[in-house]
C-alpha positions as CSV (number, residue, x, y, z in Angstrom):
1,M,26.9,136.1,54.0
2,I,30.1,136.7,52.0
3,R,32.2,135.9,55.1
4,R,30.1,132.7,55.6
5,R,30.7,131.7,52.0
6,T,34.4,132.3,52.4
7,L,34.5,130.2,55.5
8,L,32.6,127.4,53.7
9,L,34.9,127.5,50.7
10,G,37.9,127.5,52.9
11,S,36.6,124.5,54.8
12,A,35.8,122.7,51.6
13,C,39.3,123.4,50.2
14,A,40.9,122.2,53.4
15,L,38.9,119.0,53.4
16,T,39.7,118.4,49.7
17,L,43.4,118.9,50.5
18,A,43.2,116.6,53.5
19,V,41.5,113.8,51.5
20,A,44.1,114.2,48.7
21,A,46.9,114.0,51.2
22,V,45.5,110.9,52.8
23,A,45.0,109.3,49.3
24,A,48.5,110.2,48.3
25,A,50.0,108.8,51.5
26,D,47.9,105.6,51.1
27,A,49.1,105.2,47.5
28,Y,52.7,105.7,48.5
29,V,52.5,103.3,51.4
30,E,50.4,100.8,49.4
31,G,53.0,100.7,46.6
32,K,55.8,100.3,49.0
33,V,54.0,97.4,50.8
34,E,53.1,95.7,47.6
35,R,56.7,95.7,46.5
36,R,57.8,94.2,49.8
37,V,55.1,91.6,49.7
38,S,56.1,90.7,46.1
39,E,59.8,90.4,47.0
40,A,59.0,88.2,50.1
41,L,56.7,85.9,48.1
42,A,59.2,85.7,45.2
43,C,61.7,84.3,47.7
44,R,59.3,81.6,48.8
45,L,58.0,80.7,45.3
46,D,60.5,79.2,42.9
47,T,59.6,81.3,39.8
48,D,61.6,83.1,37.2
49,K,58.7,85.3,36.1
50,G,58.3,87.3,39.3
51,V,55.4,87.8,41.6
52,D,52.7,90.5,41.6
53,A,50.9,91.5,44.9
54,E,47.9,93.8,45.1
55,L,46.4,95.2,48.3
56,E,42.6,95.2,48.3
57,G,40.3,97.5,50.3
58,T,40.0,101.2,51.0
59,L,43.1,102.8,52.4
60,A,44.7,99.4,52.6
61,G,48.2,100.8,52.4
62,L,47.9,102.9,55.6
63,G,46.7,99.8,57.4
64,A,50.3,98.5,57.2
65,L,51.2,101.2,59.7
66,T,49.2,99.3,62.3
67,G,50.9,96.0,61.5
68,T,48.0,94.6,59.4
69,V,48.1,94.8,55.6
70,G,44.7,93.2,55.1
71,T,43.7,91.2,52.0
72,V,46.4,90.7,49.4
73,R,45.9,89.2,45.9
74,V,48.9,87.4,44.6
75,T,49.7,86.2,41.0
76,A,52.8,84.4,39.8
77,G,53.5,82.6,36.6
78,G,55.9,79.8,35.9
79,V,56.2,78.6,39.5
80,H,58.4,75.4,39.7
81,H,57.6,72.7,42.2
82,Q,58.5,69.0,42.2
83,G,59.4,69.1,38.5
84,T,56.1,70.8,37.5
85,D,55.5,74.3,36.3
86,F,52.2,76.1,37.0
87,D,50.6,79.5,37.3
88,F,49.6,80.5,40.8
89,V,46.9,82.8,42.1
90,A,46.1,83.4,45.8
91,T,43.9,85.6,48.0
92,L,45.5,86.0,51.4
93,R,43.3,87.4,54.2
94,G,44.5,89.3,57.2
95,V,48.1,89.6,56.1
96,S,50.3,91.1,58.8
97,T,53.7,92.8,58.5
98,D,55.3,89.9,60.4
99,G,54.5,87.5,57.6
100,R,51.4,85.7,59.0
101,I,47.9,85.4,57.5
102,D,44.5,84.7,58.8
103,G,43.8,82.3,56.0
104,G,43.0,82.3,52.3
105,S,42.6,80.4,49.1
106,A,44.8,79.6,46.1
107,T,44.7,78.0,42.7
108,A,47.5,76.3,40.7
109,T,47.0,75.8,36.9
110,V,49.0,73.1,35.2
111,A,49.0,73.3,31.4
112,Y,47.5,70.3,29.7
113,G,50.6,69.6,27.6
114,Q,52.8,69.4,30.7
115,L,50.2,67.2,32.4
116,A,50.3,64.8,29.5
117,A,54.1,64.7,29.6
118,K,54.1,64.0,33.3
119,S,51.5,61.2,33.0
120,G,53.3,59.6,30.1
121,D,50.3,60.1,27.7
122,E,52.2,62.6,25.5
123,G,54.4,59.9,23.9
124,Q,51.3,57.8,23.2
125,G,49.7,60.5,21.0
126,M,47.1,61.4,23.7
127,E,45.9,65.0,24.0
128,L,44.5,66.3,27.2
129,G,41.9,69.1,27.3
130,T,38.4,70.0,28.3
131,D,34.9,69.9,26.9
132,G,34.1,73.0,28.8
133,S,33.3,71.4,32.1
134,R,35.2,68.1,32.4
135,L,38.7,66.7,31.6
136,T,39.0,65.0,28.2
137,V,41.7,62.7,26.8
138,T,41.7,62.4,23.0
139,G,43.7,59.9,21.0
140,G,43.4,56.8,18.9
141,A,42.8,53.1,19.7
142,G,43.0,50.4,17.1
143,G,43.0,53.0,14.4
144,L,39.9,54.7,15.6
145,P,39.6,58.2,17.1
146,V,38.6,58.0,20.8
147,T,37.7,60.7,23.3
148,V,37.5,59.9,27.0
149,V,35.7,62.2,29.4
150,A,36.9,61.9,33.0
151,D,35.7,63.0,36.4
152,L,38.1,64.5,39.0
153,S,38.1,63.9,42.7
154,T,40.6,65.0,45.4
155,T,41.9,64.2,48.8
156,A,44.0,66.7,50.9
157,N,47.1,65.8,48.8
158,S,46.1,63.8,45.7
159,V,43.9,64.0,42.6
160,T,42.1,61.0,41.1
161,I,41.2,60.9,37.4
162,T,38.3,58.5,36.8
163,P,37.2,57.9,33.1
164,A,33.4,58.2,32.9
165,T,32.4,58.0,29.2
166,V,34.1,57.1,25.9
167,S,33.1,58.6,22.5
168,L,33.6,55.7,20.1
169,L,32.2,55.5,16.6
170,G,29.9,58.5,17.3
171,R,28.5,56.9,20.4
172,Q,28.9,58.1,24.0
173,V,29.5,54.9,26.0
174,P,29.8,54.6,29.8
175,V,33.1,53.1,30.7
176,E,31.5,50.4,32.8
177,T,29.6,49.0,29.8
178,L,32.5,49.4,27.3
179,S,33.7,45.8,27.7
180,A,30.4,44.5,26.4
181,I,31.1,46.1,23.0
182,P,32.9,43.7,20.6
183,G,36.5,44.7,20.1
184,A,36.4,47.3,22.9
185,A,37.5,45.2,25.8
186,R,41.2,46.2,25.2
187,I,40.2,49.9,25.5
188,A,38.3,49.2,28.6
189,G,41.3,47.6,30.3
190,K,43.3,50.9,29.9
191,L,40.7,53.1,31.5
192,E,41.3,52.4,35.2
193,P,41.1,55.4,37.6
194,R,44.5,57.0,38.1
195,T,45.6,58.8,41.3
196,V,48.3,61.5,41.2
197,E,49.9,62.4,44.5
198,I,50.8,66.0,45.2
199,P,53.7,65.8,47.7
200,D,55.4,68.4,49.9
201,L,52.6,70.9,50.1
202,P,53.5,74.0,52.1
203,E,52.6,73.9,55.7
204,G,48.9,74.9,56.1
205,A,48.0,74.3,52.5
206,R,45.3,71.7,51.7
207,L,43.9,70.6,48.4
208,T,40.2,71.1,48.2
209,G,39.2,70.5,44.6
210,A,40.2,70.2,41.0
211,H,38.5,71.1,37.7
212,A,39.4,71.3,34.0
213,G,39.9,74.9,33.0
214,A,40.5,76.5,29.6
215,A,44.3,76.8,30.1
216,G,44.9,73.5,32.1
217,L,44.0,71.5,35.1
218,V,43.1,73.8,38.0
219,L,43.9,72.7,41.5
220,D,42.1,74.6,44.4
221,F,43.7,75.0,47.8
222,A,42.6,76.3,51.2
223,L,45.3,78.1,53.3
224,S,45.1,77.9,57.1
225,P,46.0,80.8,59.4
226,G,49.8,81.2,59.6
227,A,50.3,79.1,56.5
228,A,53.8,80.3,55.8
229,S,56.3,78.5,58.0
230,S,58.4,80.6,60.4
231,R,61.6,79.2,58.9
232,T,60.7,80.3,55.4
233,A,59.4,83.6,56.6
234,S,62.7,84.4,58.5
235,A,64.8,83.4,55.5
236,C,62.8,85.4,53.0
237,G,61.8,88.5,55.1
238,T,58.3,89.8,55.7
239,A,56.1,92.5,54.4
């Protein structure tokens, strides 16, 4: 009985040590892979705040030894593109060590202040924000405070902002009926839908939606397999 207990204890200790060794090796490889992924993505994303990459899944680090990293969550702040700064978050699926992906999704958040400056509304005293679900534009018209609530729609590379209702003198008025209110016709003439093009998207990236978030306008993207171009990948390195 004593010998059997000794053997069991020895086996348990050996198993514990083996598990600890695998976990330590995974943590080491995972940390190394995350640093390499961060460096490669920092090269591709024009940002001065750095890029963080986090591997997801059990023993994700050791998966890199087979050429497949798995799922990677990427965050980057202050990314510069086409004169606009935004915060970027992406989930990349099936990331391989040669820089390819099986697909994924991403969001880009543009601060409301910057959005107003880009649209020309900032100089007119207009403030962009959200009511918790939709985009709002608050300002003055004819000496009266006015808040416009707008709907958002998208194509593969553009966002359209369509004014829906106006809060005027304590009333919520649909935009299409605004011109019938005495003195409000001038306001109605300024509330045409506005489309913003999003040019030069990376290869394989497609705009799928937009919504008003707490920190800014959030753009949603779908990423096709192999979204990173081979030219960019070769210039910046791989994981």
